Each structure stands twice: as C-alpha cells, then as structure tokens.
C-alpha angles and dihedrals in degrees: 000000000000125000090264093056092047091052091050092049091052093037091054093051089046094048088053091048091050093046097050101030090243134164108329142125130082151128130224122318125249121230130078095311141027113265132207094242126059133259103262137185104231150220106160124202133308140190139146094268116083123178094222103028132296093280110086114248121234121245122255099260088224091057114104132203110255120238122240091260091049089051088052092056092045094052120101119260126204116281096032095098116047112237094011124103111212124189138173117249123216128226092257093048091052096043098048098098105053124218129313121216142178134204091220104096097202089056099049094099090055093045086051089068085064094051143017108265099105127171118222097036117232120234090227139346139195130193138210130187118214136188137188129203089021110176135151088264104046150348118242110200126346140184151142138263123208120189115190136178121212142195124252113314096354098102089055091047090050091056094042093052093050093046089056091047092055090056094044095045107046091117091058131249139235116256145171128217124227091277093053094256126135117279100163122173115224096198143335120230122198113227136197108274124220119253095250141129123348091313135350135195134192135185141143134240118214112210114230092203131089095277090065085203122175110217114197120203129192120185125191128185121203111181107303092343123093125196118201116192123182128185133187141166110201094185093055114015090190088066097053106132145152110227109244090215089056091053093044094050096046092047091050093054094047091048090052091049093046092050090048093051089054096051 
C-alpha cells in the first residue's frame, strides 16, 4: 500500500477513536526499545466466551513477558492478512484522545479499554491500526490492535477483571471520554470467543450516543502476553466485525515469539 493508503488506514482508526472516546492515551513503552504504542496499565478484554473454559488458565511458568522491541517484531505488518490493511501507530497517534473513565466501579476495567488507565500496568505495549474494504472512496471497517506484555499473574488478572466486568455491566454504564464528553455505553453483549491462545474473550459495547455504534472486542491471552482487538463500522453498525484471519495471524505471531522467549 502507498503512503496515502497507509495514512488513510491510520486516519480512519483514529477518527473512530476520537468519535467514540475509544482506546487512547499513553507515553513511551518500557522494555529494551521504544515502541509505537504507549505504556498502558492494562485490563485487556473480557466476555463470557473463553477458549479454554470460564476459569482463567494459568500461564506456562517458562513463558516470559516480551520486551517492547520483541512486541514490535511480533506485531502484524501490512500484507500478512489478505484484504486487511495494517499499519503501525505512533505514540502521538495513540495518545491523541486522552483517557476514558466511569464512576461505576465494576465497569472500570471495561472503560479502561476506551482510555489509558489500566490496572495492572503492562510492561510494554505496541499498537496497530487496521482497515477493511479500503478504497479511494471509502473505508469499510476499521479498528485497533494492542499487544501488551505483563508481569507475573497480571495477564491473567487482566482477563479475569474484564470477564467480571462484562457480567456486571450488561445493562451499560455511564462514561466520559478523554475530553470529558459523554461516552456512555448502552449495553454490553457477550459474544462467542475464538478458540485461541490460553484463553480468549469476545463482547460488544453498544454506544449510547448519536453514532449508535457497535464496537466489538476480542481479547486473547498467550502466556503473559495479551492481545486486544476492536472493530467498528460507523457507516453500518450491524457490520462491525473483527476479521477472524486478523486475530488468527496475530495470535500465531505472538505465540511463536512467546515460545521463542521461553526457550
């Protein structure tokens, strides 16, 4: 893809992030190199579906958290998934929207997916934007990928906290975006999760604002690494999707990197 297409891919994702108060905010990553995403404290995704049961699986004790530079190498690049444009996001691009928040304590792990105040804090994170149906005239679907590495037990806790939030917040919750504007969620719907990683969760957030967007999340944990995917189609909320091939390809790369780090 040429530079113009790359800018449109990232631009489309950022526009959605700004419009919906989604996953933004950061700083530079820790690790042995500076990454494109921000260091984020991080609850990754939750949902009722889990690839290996509802109880969080424990990490292989030999698995190690990947450094920022290792996460960079494990992140997808453009051309690896047919029909999906993938581009790196810079620190500035990721941080433009600020941090979302909610006063409903049980829903804070989920609100964190729309901001940058994660607990527990990842050791390092990188980000990618993606787009489907990208032509000169339009963008079909768009979204972001965040890949984070965690200290002992924190990846499992991230998934557990979000799983509990999905159950507690099905009726929706009030939220503010990074600028203090309303970013309320009308409802949360658990979805079938892919059979991937050590555990996987999927769910959708239904925007209570005028956009009436449906934002789909899939979260996959592989050892101490957590991948968060979100997908949205502003033009047609019913078509909001996260391409399965995108998830499969990214999980495979992270699994390979995680295995290599343990050997």
